[in-house]
C-alpha positions as CSV (number, residue, x, y, z in Angstrom):
1,X,-64.6,32.5,-171.2
2,X,-67.7,30.5,-172.8
3,X,-71.0,32.2,-172.1
4,X,-74.4,30.1,-170.9
5,X,-76.6,31.3,-173.6
6,X,-79.6,30.4,-171.9
7,X,-78.8,32.0,-169.0
8,X,-77.8,35.0,-170.9
9,X,-80.9,34.9,-172.9
10,X,-83.2,34.6,-169.6
11,X,-81.5,37.9,-168.3
12,X,-81.4,40.0,-171.3
13,X,-85.0,39.1,-172.1
14,X,-86.4,40.1,-168.7
15,X,-88.7,43.2,-169.5
16,X,-87.8,46.7,-168.4
17,X,-89.6,47.7,-165.3
18,X,-91.6,51.0,-165.5
19,X,-90.2,52.1,-168.9
20,X,-90.5,55.8,-169.7
21,X,-92.6,56.9,-172.8
22,X,-91.5,59.0,-175.7
23,X,-92.1,62.6,-176.1
24,X,-90.6,64.5,-178.9
25,X,-90.4,67.7,-177.1
26,X,-87.7,66.5,-174.8
27,X,-85.4,66.0,-178.2
28,X,-84.8,70.1,-178.3
29,X,-81.5,69.8,-177.5
30,X,-80.6,67.3,-180.2
31,X,-79.2,68.2,-183.8
32,X,-81.9,68.5,-186.4
33,X,-80.9,65.1,-188.0
34,X,-81.0,63.3,-184.6
35,X,-84.5,64.7,-183.9
36,X,-85.7,63.6,-187.4
37,X,-84.7,60.1,-187.0
38,X,-85.9,59.6,-183.4
39,X,-89.3,61.3,-184.4
40,X,-89.4,59.2,-187.4
41,X,-88.7,55.7,-185.5
42,X,-91.0,56.4,-182.5
43,X,-94.6,57.1,-182.1
44,X,-95.7,59.8,-179.7
45,X,-96.3,57.7,-176.1
46,X,-94.6,54.5,-177.2
47,X,-92.8,52.7,-174.2
48,X,-89.2,53.1,-174.5
49,X,-88.0,49.5,-173.4
50,X,-84.1,48.7,-174.1
51,X,-85.4,45.2,-175.0
52,X,-86.3,43.9,-178.6
53,X,-87.1,40.0,-179.3
54,X,-86.5,39.4,-182.7
55,X,-87.4,36.4,-185.3
56,X,-85.5,36.7,-188.6
57,X,-84.0,34.8,-191.6
58,X,-82.3,35.0,-194.6
59,X,-78.6,34.2,-195.9
60,X,-75.2,34.1,-194.2
61,X,-72.1,33.6,-196.0
62,X,-70.0,30.9,-195.1
63,X,-67.9,29.5,-197.9
64,X,-71.2,30.0,-199.9
65,X,-74.3,31.8,-199.3
66,X,-76.8,29.4,-197.3
67,X,-80.2,30.4,-195.6
68,X,-80.9,30.7,-192.1
69,X,-83.5,31.2,-189.4
70,X,-82.8,32.8,-186.2
71,X,-84.1,34.3,-182.9
72,X,-82.6,37.0,-180.9
73,X,-82.9,39.0,-177.8
74,X,-81.1,42.4,-177.6
75,X,-81.0,44.4,-174.5
76,X,-79.4,47.8,-175.2
77,X,-76.3,48.7,-173.1
78,X,-75.7,45.4,-171.9
79,X,-75.7,42.4,-174.5
80,X,-77.4,40.1,-177.0
81,X,-78.1,36.3,-177.9
82,X,-78.5,35.3,-181.5
83,X,-79.2,31.4,-182.1
84,X,-79.7,30.0,-185.5
85,X,-79.9,27.2,-187.7
86,X,-78.2,27.6,-191.2
87,X,-77.3,25.3,-194.0
88,X,-79.1,23.1,-196.4
89,X,-80.4,19.5,-196.7
90,X,-78.5,17.4,-194.2
91,X,-75.6,19.7,-193.8
92,X,-77.2,21.9,-190.9
93,X,-75.3,24.1,-188.4
94,X,-76.7,25.2,-185.2
95,X,-75.3,27.4,-182.5
96,X,-75.3,31.2,-181.3
97,X,-73.4,34.1,-180.7
98,X,-73.8,36.2,-177.4
99,X,-72.6,39.0,-175.4
100,X,-73.4,39.1,-171.8
101,X,-71.7,40.9,-168.8
102,X,-68.9,42.0,-171.0
103,X,-68.0,38.7,-172.2
104,X,-68.4,37.5,-175.8
105,X,-68.5,34.0,-177.5
106,X,-69.7,32.0,-180.5
107,X,-70.3,28.1,-180.7
108,X,-71.7,26.4,-183.8
109,X,-71.8,22.8,-184.4
110,X,-72.8,20.7,-187.1
111,X,-76.4,18.9,-186.8
112,X,-76.1,20.7,-183.3
113,X,-73.4,18.0,-182.2
114,X,-70.0,18.3,-183.8
115,X,-68.0,21.6,-183.1
116,X,-67.3,23.8,-186.1
117,X,-66.8,27.1,-184.7
118,X,-65.8,28.2,-181.1
119,X,-64.4,31.2,-179.6
120,X,-64.0,33.6,-176.8
121,X,-61.4,35.9,-175.1
122,X,-60.8,39.5,-175.2
123,X,-60.9,39.9,-178.9
124,X,-64.4,38.3,-179.2
125,X,-65.6,40.6,-176.4
126,X,-64.7,43.6,-178.2
127,X,-65.7,42.2,-181.4
128,X,-69.3,41.6,-179.9
129,X,-69.6,44.9,-178.3
130,X,-69.5,46.7,-181.7
131,X,-71.9,44.4,-183.1
132,X,-74.3,45.4,-180.5
133,X,-73.8,49.0,-180.8
134,X,-74.5,48.7,-184.6
135,X,-77.7,46.5,-183.7
136,X,-78.8,48.8,-181.3
137,X,-79.0,51.6,-184.0
138,X,-81.0,49.1,-186.3
139,X,-83.2,47.4,-184.0
140,X,-83.6,49.3,-181.0
141,X,-84.0,52.9,-182.1
142,X,-85.6,53.7,-178.8
143,X,-82.6,53.0,-176.9
144,X,-80.8,56.0,-178.7
145,X,-82.7,58.5,-176.6
146,X,-80.5,60.8,-174.7
147,X,-82.2,59.2,-171.5
148,X,-80.2,56.1,-172.1
149,X,-76.9,58.1,-172.2
150,X,-76.3,58.2,-176.0
151,X,-74.5,61.4,-177.4
152,X,-75.6,62.5,-181.1
153,X,-73.3,64.9,-183.4
154,X,-74.5,66.0,-186.5
155,X,-72.3,65.5,-189.4
156,X,-74.4,67.2,-192.3
157,X,-78.1,67.4,-192.8
158,X,-78.4,63.5,-194.0
159,X,-75.9,61.9,-191.6
160,X,-75.0,61.9,-187.9
161,X,-72.7,60.0,-185.6
162,X,-74.4,58.7,-182.3
163,X,-72.1,57.3,-179.2
164,X,-73.9,54.2,-178.2
165,X,-73.3,53.0,-174.8
166,X,-72.1,49.5,-174.5
167,X,-71.2,48.2,-170.7
168,X,-69.2,51.3,-169.2
169,X,-67.7,52.3,-172.7
170,X,-69.2,54.2,-175.9
171,X,-69.2,53.1,-179.3
172,X,-69.8,55.6,-182.3
173,X,-72.0,54.7,-185.0
174,X,-72.4,56.9,-188.2
175,X,-75.7,56.7,-189.7
176,X,-77.1,57.8,-192.8
177,X,-81.1,59.3,-192.7
178,X,-83.2,59.9,-195.7
179,X,-85.5,63.3,-195.7
180,X,-88.4,61.3,-193.9
181,X,-86.0,60.4,-190.8
182,X,-85.7,56.9,-192.0
183,X,-82.1,54.9,-191.5
184,X,-80.5,54.2,-194.9
185,X,-77.3,52.6,-193.7
186,X,-75.1,52.5,-190.9
187,X,-71.3,52.3,-190.1
188,X,-68.9,51.9,-187.0
189,X,-65.6,50.6,-186.4
190,X,-65.6,47.3,-185.0
191,X,-63.0,44.8,-183.8
192,X,-62.6,42.0,-186.4
193,X,-60.5,39.5,-188.1
194,X,-62.8,38.7,-191.3
195,X,-59.2,37.5,-193.3
196,X,-58.6,35.1,-190.5
197,X,-55.0,36.1,-190.0
198,X,-55.0,35.7,-186.4
199,X,-54.5,39.6,-185.9
200,X,-57.6,41.3,-184.8
201,X,-57.9,45.1,-185.4
202,X,-60.7,47.7,-186.0
203,X,-62.5,47.5,-189.5
204,X,-65.3,49.5,-191.0
205,X,-68.5,47.4,-190.2
206,X,-71.7,48.1,-191.2
207,X,-74.9,47.7,-193.5
208,X,-77.7,49.0,-195.9
209,X,-81.4,49.0,-194.9
210,X,-83.6,47.8,-197.6
211,X,-87.2,48.0,-195.9
212,X,-88.6,49.4,-192.7
213,X,-91.1,48.1,-190.5
214,X,-93.6,49.9,-187.8
215,X,-94.2,47.2,-185.1
216,X,-96.2,48.6,-182.0
217,X,-95.2,52.3,-182.6
218,X,-91.3,51.8,-183.4
219,X,-89.8,51.8,-186.5
220,X,-86.9,49.4,-187.1
221,X,-84.8,48.1,-190.2
222,X,-86.9,45.1,-191.0
223,X,-84.6,44.0,-194.2
224,X,-81.1,44.7,-195.0
225,X,-77.4,43.7,-196.0
226,X,-74.3,43.8,-193.5
227,X,-70.4,43.2,-193.9
228,X,-67.4,44.1,-193.1
229,X,-65.2,47.1,-194.7
230,X,-68.4,48.9,-195.2
231,X,-67.9,52.1,-197.3
232,X,-64.5,51.0,-198.7
233,X,-63.6,49.0,-202.1
234,X,-63.9,45.6,-200.3
235,X,-67.5,46.3,-199.3
236,X,-69.0,43.6,-201.8
237,X,-66.5,41.3,-201.0
238,X,-67.0,41.7,-197.1
239,X,-70.8,41.2,-197.0
240,X,-71.7,38.2,-195.1
241,X,-75.3,38.6,-193.9
242,X,-78.9,39.4,-195.6
243,X,-81.8,39.7,-193.2
244,X,-85.5,39.7,-193.0
245,X,-86.9,40.3,-189.7
246,X,-90.1,38.2,-189.6
247,X,-91.4,39.2,-185.8
248,X,-90.0,41.8,-183.3
249,X,-91.4,42.5,-179.8
250,X,-90.4,45.3,-177.2
251,X,-91.2,43.7,-173.7
252,X,-92.2,45.8,-170.8
253,X,-93.6,45.1,-167.1
254,X,-97.2,45.3,-166.9
C-alpha cells in the first residue's frame, strides 16, 4: 500500500492541542538512569508536544557515500515523513520514507521523475515502526515520559531500556546515557533486509550520538551515525547514515 506523503505530512505535523508541561517531580517512580536522562533532556515547564519538525543534512550510503538534505516530521507513537534530495551533480535522487496509519512506504526517483526504489507492504510497515521508535528516542525525548505510555527498565548505572509506543504496540530501545544524562548511543531490533536477500528478519539497528543541541528547552541528538548490525562485528559495514540536524521545532497549539 503506497502512502500519500503530503497527506501524511499534513496530518502528522498538526500541533498537539493543549500539551502538558514537564515537571521533574513526576518522575519519582522511574529508574535513576531514566530520570537522569529526562531531566537533562527537558527544561522545567517545557511543553511536551509529541511532534518535532526537523531539517537535516549529511551523507547517506547508496553504493557510495553521497550528500543529502532532508526535512522530516515525526509524531511520536503515530508516524513520520522523511523527504530528501541526495546525490552529486546531475545525478540526484528525490523522494521519501513514510509511516502513517500503520503503513510504511518508500519512493525515490532519479531527478524526481524516474523510479529507482519503491517498496511497501507488511515488511516495510514493521521496519518503519522500528525506525520510528529509534528516532523518537533521538529526536523527541519529551515523548519518552511515562504519561505517553513509555516503560523504562534499568540495565545498569549507564544503560536503560525504554519500551516506546508505536501504534498499538511497543518497541524496546536500549539507550546508553552518560554521567550528565546525555544519550551516547541507542540500539533496537529492527525488522529489515539490509543484505537485499528478500528475507526480512529482526536485526540490531542503532547509532551513536556525536553532538547534542538544546532547542526551545529540549535537548536532542543533533549529529550522529546510524546503521544496521549496531553493536556487532558488522557495525562498520552496516553504517549507512550520517546526519546533522540544522533546525528543529516542536509545534504546539496556541
